[in-house]
N, C-alpha and C positions, 0 to 999 in steps of 0.2 A: 272097387275094384282094384288090383293090383296094379298098381305103379313103382316099378324100382323092387327095392325093398320092404313096402309097407304097403297095406289097404288102405283106399282112401274110402271115403263115404262122399257123393256129393248129393246134390241137390237135382232134380228135374222143377224148370217151370213149362205151363204148355196153354197152349189158347190155340183156339178154333177158329181162322179167317180165311176167308173166301173159300170154303170146302175140300181146307187145308188143315193139318194136324199139323201145332209145329212146337218142338221140346226144344227146349233152350238146357244147356248143361250147366250147374252153378258149385261153384267149388272157388274156395279161399286162394286157391293159386293163380287162380284165374284176377280176381279182382285185387289184387296185392298191385299188379303189376298197371292199372287204368285208374284207381283210386290218389290219382297225385305224389304216388308213391317213385314215379320212373318217367311224370309229365306225359301220363298218357302214352307210351310206345311200348306194344304188346311184343312184338316182336324181338327188339333187340336195341339199346344205347342210341343206335348210331344206324346208318342205312347200310347193308354191307355186315354187321356184328350182330350176332344171336346173344339171346339170354344164355345162362351155364344151363336154369331147367329147361327151357325150351324141350328138351325130348322128353323129359317127363310128364311138361304142363297138355303136349299136344296129345302123348299117347294116352292116358288120362281121359282127354276129351274125345278119344276115340273110340277109348274101349266106352265110355259112358254111354257114346251114340250107338253102338251096338246090342249095350244092354237094355236100351230105354224100352224096344218096341216088346221087347218080351215081358218086362214088369209093369210098363204102366198101365192102368185103366183108363182109357180115352173115352169120354161118354159124353162128350159134345154136340155129337152128330144123331141124328134122328134114324138114320140110317145105319147108325153102328154101335158098338158099345163093345169096350171089354177092351182086351192088350189086343193089338195088333198077330202076335205072334211070328212067325218065318215068314209068310210073303211080304214081303216089304223092299221099296230101293230107298238104299242108300247116296244120298250126292255127296262124292268129296271133290269138292270143286278147286280147292287149291291146296299149296303143300301142306299146309297144315294137319286136313284132314287126309293126304297122302297114303297114311298106313292102313287105312279102313277098308281097302278092298287086301289087304293083305291080310289084316286080323279075319276079317271074314272067311278068306278061304284058310288058311293057317290055324285058326283057333277055334271056328265054329264046322264051318263046311266037309273039315278033315274028321270033325266028331259025328254029324249028322244032322246038325243045325244050319238054320238056316238056306237048305238045299236048293230050296227055289227064289232067296234074294239075290237081289242085283245092286 
């Protein structure tokens, strides 16, 4: 995933629960904010104040979320196996995932990718 001036490698974790594939994005930028280094404050050091790398971290999260259905082979259901491809639904339910619809339209749909994704 291209973030700022660098390309970052992410890992995905997956589970299939109650008929839903759930995919989690892993990268050291996320973990350094919760494993004791910041007192488990992932958005900012105090209310109303952001960490300086929030734009990079959440851009990475959103871009990785958009790539996951295209690259992961999910084989947990007897009804489905393989990558989801482009007919998917993205849920962007908070400010840190708000760029997903913007990225979806500008980076993917403008190039004919995820045309039917919502």
